[in-house]
N, CA, C, O and CB atoms as a CASP TS submission, in Angstrom:
PFRMAT TS
TARGET T0000
AUTHOR 0000-0000-0000
METHOD Language model
MODEL 1
PARENT N/A
ATOM      1  N   MET     1     -12.218   6.274  14.153  1.00  0.00           N
ATOM      2  CA  MET     1     -11.545   5.108  14.670  1.00  0.00           C
ATOM      3  C   MET     1     -10.781   5.481  15.937  1.00  0.00           C
ATOM      4  O   MET     1     -10.217   6.572  16.031  1.00  0.00           O
ATOM      5  CB  MET     1     -10.602   4.511  13.613  1.00  0.00           C
ATOM      6  N   PRO     2     -10.765   4.588  16.891  1.00  0.00           N
ATOM      7  CA  PRO     2      -9.942   4.838  18.075  1.00  0.00           C
ATOM      8  C   PRO     2      -8.464   4.921  17.697  1.00  0.00           C
ATOM      9  O   PRO     2      -8.021   4.252  16.763  1.00  0.00           O
ATOM     10  CB  PRO     2     -10.161   3.733  19.127  1.00  0.00           C
ATOM     11  N   LYS     3      -7.715   5.727  18.408  1.00  0.00           N
ATOM     12  CA  LYS     3      -6.287   5.933  18.096  1.00  0.00           C
ATOM     13  C   LYS     3      -5.459   4.657  18.230  1.00  0.00           C
ATOM     14  O   LYS     3      -4.410   4.541  17.597  1.00  0.00           O
ATOM     15  CB  LYS     3      -5.708   7.002  19.007  1.00  0.00           C
ATOM     16  N   ASP     4      -5.910   3.694  19.045  1.00  0.00           N
ATOM     17  CA  ASP     4      -5.124   2.478  19.255  1.00  0.00           C
ATOM     18  C   ASP     4      -5.466   1.367  18.267  1.00  0.00           C
ATOM     19  O   ASP     4      -5.024   0.231  18.441  1.00  0.00           O
ATOM     20  CB  ASP     4      -5.327   1.978  20.659  1.00  0.00           C
ATOM     21  N   VAL     5      -6.249   1.681  17.231  1.00  0.00           N
ATOM     22  CA  VAL     5      -6.624   0.710  16.212  1.00  0.00           C
ATOM     23  C   VAL     5      -5.893   1.051  14.919  1.00  0.00           C
ATOM     24  O   VAL     5      -5.979   2.179  14.433  1.00  0.00           O
ATOM     25  CB  VAL     5      -8.166   0.692  15.993  1.00  0.00           C
ATOM     26  N   ALA     6      -5.180   0.086  14.364  1.00  0.00           N
ATOM     27  CA  ALA     6      -4.491   0.296  13.086  1.00  0.00           C
ATOM     28  C   ALA     6      -5.493   0.204  11.946  1.00  0.00           C
ATOM     29  O   ALA     6      -6.296  -0.727  11.891  1.00  0.00           O
ATOM     30  CB  ALA     6      -3.350  -0.739  12.892  1.00  0.00           C
ATOM     31  N   VAL     7      -5.445   1.166  11.040  1.00  0.00           N
ATOM     32  CA  VAL     7      -6.323   1.189   9.878  1.00  0.00           C
ATOM     33  C   VAL     7      -5.501   0.752   8.665  1.00  0.00           C
ATOM     34  O   VAL     7      -4.464   1.342   8.360  1.00  0.00           O
ATOM     35  CB  VAL     7      -6.954   2.616   9.660  1.00  0.00           C
ATOM     36  N   ILE     8      -5.980  -0.295   7.975  1.00  0.00           N
ATOM     37  CA  ILE     8      -5.260  -0.859   6.839  1.00  0.00           C
ATOM     38  C   ILE     8      -6.148  -0.823   5.599  1.00  0.00           C
ATOM     39  O   ILE     8      -7.294  -1.271   5.644  1.00  0.00           O
ATOM     40  CB  ILE     8      -4.802  -2.306   7.141  1.00  0.00           C
ATOM     41  N   SER     9      -5.631  -0.299   4.502  1.00  0.00           N
ATOM     42  CA  SER     9      -6.319  -0.327   3.218  1.00  0.00           C
ATOM     43  C   SER     9      -6.022  -1.664   2.560  1.00  0.00           C
ATOM     44  O   SER     9      -4.868  -2.092   2.527  1.00  0.00           O
ATOM     45  CB  SER     9      -5.881   0.867   2.303  1.00  0.00           C
ATOM     46  N   GLU    10      -7.042  -2.329   2.036  1.00  0.00           N
ATOM     47  CA  GLU    10      -6.852  -3.681   1.524  1.00  0.00           C
ATOM     48  C   GLU    10      -6.737  -3.805   0.017  1.00  0.00           C
ATOM     49  O   GLU    10      -6.337  -4.864  -0.465  1.00  0.00           O
ATOM     50  CB  GLU    10      -7.955  -4.515   1.971  1.00  0.00           C
ATOM     51  N   SER    11      -7.063  -2.794  -0.741  1.00  0.00           N
ATOM     52  CA  SER    11      -6.957  -2.943  -2.189  1.00  0.00           C
ATOM     53  C   SER    11      -6.876  -1.590  -2.872  1.00  0.00           C
ATOM     54  O   SER    11      -7.098  -0.547  -2.257  1.00  0.00           O
ATOM     55  CB  SER    11      -8.141  -3.734  -2.732  1.00  0.00           C
ATOM     56  N   GLY    12      -6.554  -1.631  -4.149  1.00  0.00           N
ATOM     57  CA  GLY    12      -6.536  -0.415  -4.952  1.00  0.00           C
ATOM     58  C   GLY    12      -5.214   0.320  -4.975  1.00  0.00           C
ATOM     59  O   GLY    12      -5.140   1.415  -5.533  1.00  0.00           O
ATOM     60  N   ILE    13      -4.175  -0.237  -4.394  1.00  0.00           N
ATOM     61  CA  ILE    13      -2.874   0.425  -4.372  1.00  0.00           C
ATOM     62  C   ILE    13      -2.096  -0.009  -5.610  1.00  0.00           C
ATOM     63  O   ILE    13      -1.652  -1.152  -5.709  1.00  0.00           O
ATOM     64  CB  ILE    13      -2.085   0.086  -3.061  1.00  0.00           C
ATOM     65  N   LYS    14      -1.939   0.910  -6.542  1.00  0.00           N
ATOM     66  CA  LYS    14      -1.240   0.588  -7.783  1.00  0.00           C
ATOM     67  C   LYS    14      -0.025   1.473  -8.025  1.00  0.00           C
ATOM     68  O   LYS    14       0.776   1.207  -8.922  1.00  0.00           O
ATOM     69  CB  LYS    14      -2.186   0.707  -8.944  1.00  0.00           C
ATOM     70  N   SER    15       0.110   2.529  -7.220  1.00  0.00           N
ATOM     71  CA  SER    15       1.226   3.448  -7.442  1.00  0.00           C
ATOM     72  C   SER    15       1.620   4.116  -6.129  1.00  0.00           C
ATOM     73  O   SER    15       0.911   4.039  -5.126  1.00  0.00           O
ATOM     74  CB  SER    15       0.858   4.513  -8.502  1.00  0.00           C
ATOM     75  N   ARG    16       2.760   4.765  -6.172  1.00  0.00           N
ATOM     76  CA  ARG    16       3.220   5.529  -5.010  1.00  0.00           C
ATOM     77  C   ARG    16       2.214   6.627  -4.676  1.00  0.00           C
ATOM     78  O   ARG    16       1.977   6.917  -3.503  1.00  0.00           O
ATOM     79  CB  ARG    16       4.621   6.140  -5.273  1.00  0.00           C
ATOM     80  N   GLU    17       1.626   7.234  -5.695  1.00  0.00           N
ATOM     81  CA  GLU    17       0.649   8.291  -5.474  1.00  0.00           C
ATOM     82  C   GLU    17      -0.582   7.757  -4.727  1.00  0.00           C
ATOM     83  O   GLU    17      -1.115   8.428  -3.843  1.00  0.00           O
ATOM     84  CB  GLU    17       0.230   8.911  -6.815  1.00  0.00           C
ATOM     85  N   ASP    18      -1.024   6.554  -5.087  1.00  0.00           N
ATOM     86  CA  ASP    18      -2.146   5.932  -4.366  1.00  0.00           C
ATOM     87  C   ASP    18      -1.792   5.773  -2.890  1.00  0.00           C
ATOM     88  O   ASP    18      -2.592   6.105  -2.015  1.00  0.00           O
ATOM     89  CB  ASP    18      -2.506   4.551  -4.987  1.00  0.00           C
ATOM     90  N   PHE    19      -0.594   5.266  -2.620  1.00  0.00           N
ATOM     91  CA  PHE    19      -0.152   5.057  -1.251  1.00  0.00           C
ATOM     92  C   PHE    19      -0.091   6.385  -0.497  1.00  0.00           C
ATOM     93  O   PHE    19      -0.557   6.471   0.639  1.00  0.00           O
ATOM     94  CB  PHE    19       1.218   4.366  -1.230  1.00  0.00           C
ATOM     95  N   GLU    20       0.466   7.399  -1.105  1.00  0.00           N
ATOM     96  CA  GLU    20       0.581   8.701  -0.450  1.00  0.00           C
ATOM     97  C   GLU    20      -0.795   9.307  -0.164  1.00  0.00           C
ATOM     98  O   GLU    20      -0.996   9.921   0.884  1.00  0.00           O
ATOM     99  CB  GLU    20       1.404   9.658  -1.318  1.00  0.00           C
ATOM    100  N   TYR    21      -1.739   9.135  -1.089  1.00  0.00           N
ATOM    101  CA  TYR    21      -3.095   9.639  -0.861  1.00  0.00           C
ATOM    102  C   TYR    21      -3.739   8.932   0.334  1.00  0.00           C
ATOM    103  O   TYR    21      -4.335   9.581   1.194  1.00  0.00           O
ATOM    104  CB  TYR    21      -3.962   9.450  -2.126  1.00  0.00           C
ATOM    105  N   ILE    22      -3.622   7.630   0.385  1.00  0.00           N
ATOM    106  CA  ILE    22      -4.208   6.864   1.480  1.00  0.00           C
ATOM    107  C   ILE    22      -3.557   7.260   2.803  1.00  0.00           C
ATOM    108  O   ILE    22      -4.247   7.399   3.813  1.00  0.00           O
ATOM    109  CB  ILE    22      -4.050   5.348   1.231  1.00  0.00           C
ATOM    110  N   ARG    23      -2.248   7.441   2.808  1.00  0.00           N
ATOM    111  CA  ARG    23      -1.574   7.896   4.034  1.00  0.00           C
ATOM    112  C   ARG    23      -2.093   9.262   4.464  1.00  0.00           C
ATOM    113  O   ARG    23      -2.233   9.517   5.660  1.00  0.00           O
ATOM    114  CB  ARG    23      -0.048   7.956   3.823  1.00  0.00           C
ATOM    115  N   SER    24      -2.384  10.152   3.501  1.00  0.00           N
ATOM    116  CA  SER    24      -2.880  11.486   3.844  1.00  0.00           C
ATOM    117  C   SER    24      -4.252  11.432   4.522  1.00  0.00           C
ATOM    118  O   SER    24      -4.652  12.377   5.202  1.00  0.00           O
ATOM    119  CB  SER    24      -2.958  12.352   2.589  1.00  0.00           C
ATOM    120  N   LEU    25      -4.964  10.325   4.334  1.00  0.00           N
ATOM    121  CA  LEU    25      -6.268  10.143   4.972  1.00  0.00           C
ATOM    122  C   LEU    25      -6.151   9.568   6.383  1.00  0.00           C
ATOM    123  O   LEU    25      -7.152   9.427   7.087  1.00  0.00           O
ATOM    124  CB  LEU    25      -7.136   9.235   4.123  1.00  0.00           C
ATOM    125  N   GLY    26      -4.931   9.241   6.790  1.00  0.00           N
ATOM    126  CA  GLY    26      -4.709   8.713   8.123  1.00  0.00           C
ATOM    127  C   GLY    26      -4.628   7.207   8.209  1.00  0.00           C
ATOM    128  O   GLY    26      -4.618   6.649   9.307  1.00  0.00           O
ATOM    129  N   VAL    27      -4.571   6.535   7.068  1.00  0.00           N
ATOM    130  CA  VAL    27      -4.443   5.079   7.053  1.00  0.00           C
ATOM    131  C   VAL    27      -3.027   4.705   7.484  1.00  0.00           C
ATOM    132  O   VAL    27      -2.058   5.340   7.068  1.00  0.00           O
ATOM    133  CB  VAL    27      -4.768   4.498   5.637  1.00  0.00           C
ATOM    134  N   ASP    28      -2.913   3.683   8.310  1.00  0.00           N
ATOM    135  CA  ASP    28      -1.619   3.278   8.863  1.00  0.00           C
ATOM    136  C   ASP    28      -0.800   2.398   7.926  1.00  0.00           C
ATOM    137  O   ASP    28       0.427   2.389   8.021  1.00  0.00           O
ATOM    138  CB  ASP    28      -1.832   2.554  10.152  1.00  0.00           C
ATOM    139  N   GLY    29      -1.436   1.667   7.035  1.00  0.00           N
ATOM    140  CA  GLY    29      -0.723   0.775   6.141  1.00  0.00           C
ATOM    141  C   GLY    29      -1.636   0.255   5.054  1.00  0.00           C
ATOM    142  O   GLY    29      -2.834   0.541   5.044  1.00  0.00           O
ATOM    143  N   CYS    30      -1.064  -0.513   4.135  1.00  0.00           N
ATOM    144  CA  CYS    30      -1.880  -1.049   3.049  1.00  0.00           C
ATOM    145  C   CYS    30      -1.335  -2.396   2.602  1.00  0.00           C
ATOM    146  O   CYS    30      -0.161  -2.707   2.800  1.00  0.00           O
ATOM    147  CB  CYS    30      -1.926  -0.066   1.863  1.00  0.00           C
ATOM    148  N   LEU    31      -2.195  -3.175   2.005  1.00  0.00           N
ATOM    149  CA  LEU    31      -1.816  -4.457   1.436  1.00  0.00           C
ATOM    150  C   LEU    31      -1.618  -4.273  -0.066  1.00  0.00           C
ATOM    151  O   LEU    31      -2.451  -3.665  -0.738  1.00  0.00           O
ATOM    152  CB  LEU    31      -2.891  -5.551   1.736  1.00  0.00           C
ATOM    153  N   ILE    32      -0.527  -4.792  -0.581  1.00  0.00           N
ATOM    154  CA  ILE    32      -0.230  -4.636  -2.009  1.00  0.00           C
ATOM    155  C   ILE    32       0.080  -5.978  -2.648  1.00  0.00           C
ATOM    156  O   ILE    32       0.951  -6.064  -3.513  1.00  0.00           O
ATOM    157  CB  ILE    32       0.947  -3.674  -2.215  1.00  0.00           C
ATOM    158  N   GLY    33      -0.606  -7.004  -2.243  1.00  0.00           N
ATOM    159  CA  GLY    33      -0.337  -8.368  -2.681  1.00  0.00           C
ATOM    160  C   GLY    33      -0.412  -8.614  -4.173  1.00  0.00           C
ATOM    161  O   GLY    33       0.435  -9.334  -4.703  1.00  0.00           O
ATOM    162  N   THR    34      -1.384  -8.051  -4.879  1.00  0.00           N
ATOM    163  CA  THR    34      -1.544  -8.302  -6.308  1.00  0.00           C
ATOM    164  C   THR    34      -0.310  -7.859  -7.085  1.00  0.00           C
ATOM    165  O   THR    34       0.133  -8.553  -8.000  1.00  0.00           O
ATOM    166  CB  THR    34      -2.785  -7.584  -6.839  1.00  0.00           C
ATOM    167  N   SER    35       0.233  -6.726  -6.730  1.00  0.00           N
ATOM    168  CA  SER    35       1.442  -6.244  -7.407  1.00  0.00           C
ATOM    169  C   SER    35       2.576  -7.235  -7.267  1.00  0.00           C
ATOM    170  O   SER    35       3.325  -7.460  -8.217  1.00  0.00           O
ATOM    171  CB  SER    35       1.866  -4.889  -6.850  1.00  0.00           C
ATOM    172  N   PHE    36       2.712  -7.834  -6.086  1.00  0.00           N
ATOM    173  CA  PHE    36       3.764  -8.825  -5.871  1.00  0.00           C
ATOM    174  C   PHE    36       3.480 -10.114  -6.628  1.00  0.00           C
ATOM    175  O   PHE    36       4.411 -10.763  -7.106  1.00  0.00           O
ATOM    176  CB  PHE    36       3.915  -9.120  -4.386  1.00  0.00           C
ATOM    177  N   MET    37       2.240 -10.489  -6.744  1.00  0.00           N
ATOM    178  CA  MET    37       1.883 -11.727  -7.434  1.00  0.00           C
ATOM    179  C   MET    37       2.132 -11.644  -8.934  1.00  0.00           C
ATOM    180  O   MET    37       2.364 -12.668  -9.576  1.00  0.00           O
ATOM    181  CB  MET    37       0.431 -12.063  -7.178  1.00  0.00           C
ATOM    182  N   LYS    38       2.086 -10.442  -9.501  1.00  0.00           N
ATOM    183  CA  LYS    38       2.212 -10.271 -10.946  1.00  0.00           C
ATOM    184  C   LYS    38       3.649 -10.048 -11.422  1.00  0.00           C
ATOM    185  O   LYS    38       3.879  -9.934 -12.626  1.00  0.00           O
ATOM    186  CB  LYS    38       1.367  -9.119 -11.382  1.00  0.00           C
ATOM    187  N   THR    39       4.599  -9.985 -10.526  1.00  0.00           N
ATOM    188  CA  THR    39       5.972  -9.685 -10.930  1.00  0.00           C
ATOM    189  C   THR    39       6.908 -10.855 -10.654  1.00  0.00           C
ATOM    190  O   THR    39       6.673 -11.663  -9.756  1.00  0.00           O
ATOM    191  CB  THR    39       6.473  -8.442 -10.208  1.00  0.00           C
ATOM    192  N   GLN    40       7.961 -10.925 -11.437  1.00  0.00           N
ATOM    193  CA  GLN    40       8.993 -11.928 -11.215  1.00  0.00           C
ATOM    194  C   GLN    40       9.985 -11.476 -10.144  1.00  0.00           C
ATOM    195  O   GLN    40      10.702 -12.297  -9.571  1.00  0.00           O
ATOM    196  CB  GLN    40       9.727 -12.225 -12.519  1.00  0.00           C
ATOM    197  N   ASN    41      10.023 -10.160  -9.874  1.00  0.00           N
ATOM    198  CA  ASN    41      11.004  -9.610  -8.947  1.00  0.00           C
ATOM    199  C   ASN    41      10.314  -8.676  -7.942  1.00  0.00           C
ATOM    200  O   ASN    41      10.288  -7.465  -8.161  1.00  0.00           O
ATOM    201  CB  ASN    41      12.117  -8.855  -9.720  1.00  0.00           C
ATOM    202  N   PRO    42       9.755  -9.209  -6.849  1.00  0.00           N
ATOM    203  CA  PRO    42       9.055  -8.369  -5.872  1.00  0.00           C
ATOM    204  C   PRO    42       9.939  -7.299  -5.239  1.00  0.00           C
ATOM    205  O   PRO    42       9.447  -6.223  -4.902  1.00  0.00           O
ATOM    206  CB  PRO    42       8.478  -9.233  -4.790  1.00  0.00           C
ATOM    207  N   VAL    43      11.214  -7.566  -5.072  1.00  0.00           N
ATOM    208  CA  VAL    43      12.106  -6.575  -4.471  1.00  0.00           C
ATOM    209  C   VAL    43      12.201  -5.323  -5.350  1.00  0.00           C
ATOM    210  O   VAL    43      12.239  -4.201  -4.845  1.00  0.00           O
ATOM    211  CB  VAL    43      13.506  -7.179  -4.251  1.00  0.00           C
ATOM    212  N   GLU    44      12.238  -5.525  -6.649  1.00  0.00           N
ATOM    213  CA  GLU    44      12.304  -4.403  -7.591  1.00  0.00           C
ATOM    214  C   GLU    44      11.041  -3.543  -7.517  1.00  0.00           C
ATOM    215  O   GLU    44      11.121  -2.315  -7.557  1.00  0.00           O
ATOM    216  CB  GLU    44      12.503  -4.920  -9.025  1.00  0.00           C
ATOM    217  N   ILE    45       9.898  -4.177  -7.411  1.00  0.00           N
ATOM    218  CA  ILE    45       8.634  -3.442  -7.412  1.00  0.00           C
ATOM    219  C   ILE    45       8.470  -2.569  -6.181  1.00  0.00           C
ATOM    220  O   ILE    45       7.777  -1.554  -6.242  1.00  0.00           O
ATOM    221  CB  ILE    45       7.476  -4.404  -7.506  1.00  0.00           C
ATOM    222  N   ILE    46       9.079  -2.929  -5.082  1.00  0.00           N
ATOM    223  CA  ILE    46       8.991  -2.104  -3.876  1.00  0.00           C
ATOM    224  C   ILE    46       9.548  -0.718  -4.139  1.00  0.00           C
ATOM    225  O   ILE    46       8.934   0.278  -3.757  1.00  0.00           O
ATOM    226  CB  ILE    46       9.740  -2.763  -2.709  1.00  0.00           C
ATOM    227  N   GLY    47      10.687  -0.639  -4.778  1.00  0.00           N
ATOM    228  CA  GLY    47      11.298   0.649  -5.092  1.00  0.00           C
ATOM    229  C   GLY    47      10.535   1.446  -6.119  1.00  0.00           C
ATOM    230  O   GLY    47      10.545   2.676  -6.075  1.00  0.00           O
ATOM    231  N   GLU    48       9.869   0.774  -7.048  1.00  0.00           N
ATOM    232  CA  GLU    48       9.149   1.452  -8.123  1.00  0.00           C
ATOM    233  C   GLU    48       7.788   1.968  -7.675  1.00  0.00           C
ATOM    234  O   GLU    48       7.393   3.073  -8.048  1.00  0.00           O
ATOM    235  CB  GLU    48       8.974   0.518  -9.297  1.00  0.00           C
ATOM    236  N   ARG    49       7.084   1.199  -6.896  1.00  0.00           N
ATOM    237  CA  ARG    49       5.692   1.512  -6.604  1.00  0.00           C
ATOM    238  C   ARG    49       5.460   2.189  -5.270  1.00  0.00           C
ATOM    239  O   ARG    49       4.676   3.133  -5.173  1.00  0.00           O
ATOM    240  CB  ARG    49       4.899   0.281  -6.652  1.00  0.00           C
ATOM    241  N   ILE    50       6.137   1.713  -4.248  1.00  0.00           N
ATOM    242  CA  ILE    50       5.825   2.209  -2.908  1.00  0.00           C
ATOM    243  C   ILE    50       7.071   2.769  -2.248  1.00  0.00           C
ATOM    244  O   ILE    50       7.011   3.236  -1.111  1.00  0.00           O
ATOM    245  CB  ILE    50       5.221   1.094  -2.041  1.00  0.00           C
TER
END
């Protein structure tokens, strides 16, 4: 990928370890929408998962 293109992972992020692995591959960010949709408190899940 060109250096000026952001690489985003779109699925499969279920834990901090998943996020760290994807970052180690050079991915710039990830979408974690399902985790937010399944919780009553999205702010809490940020600290727990990512």
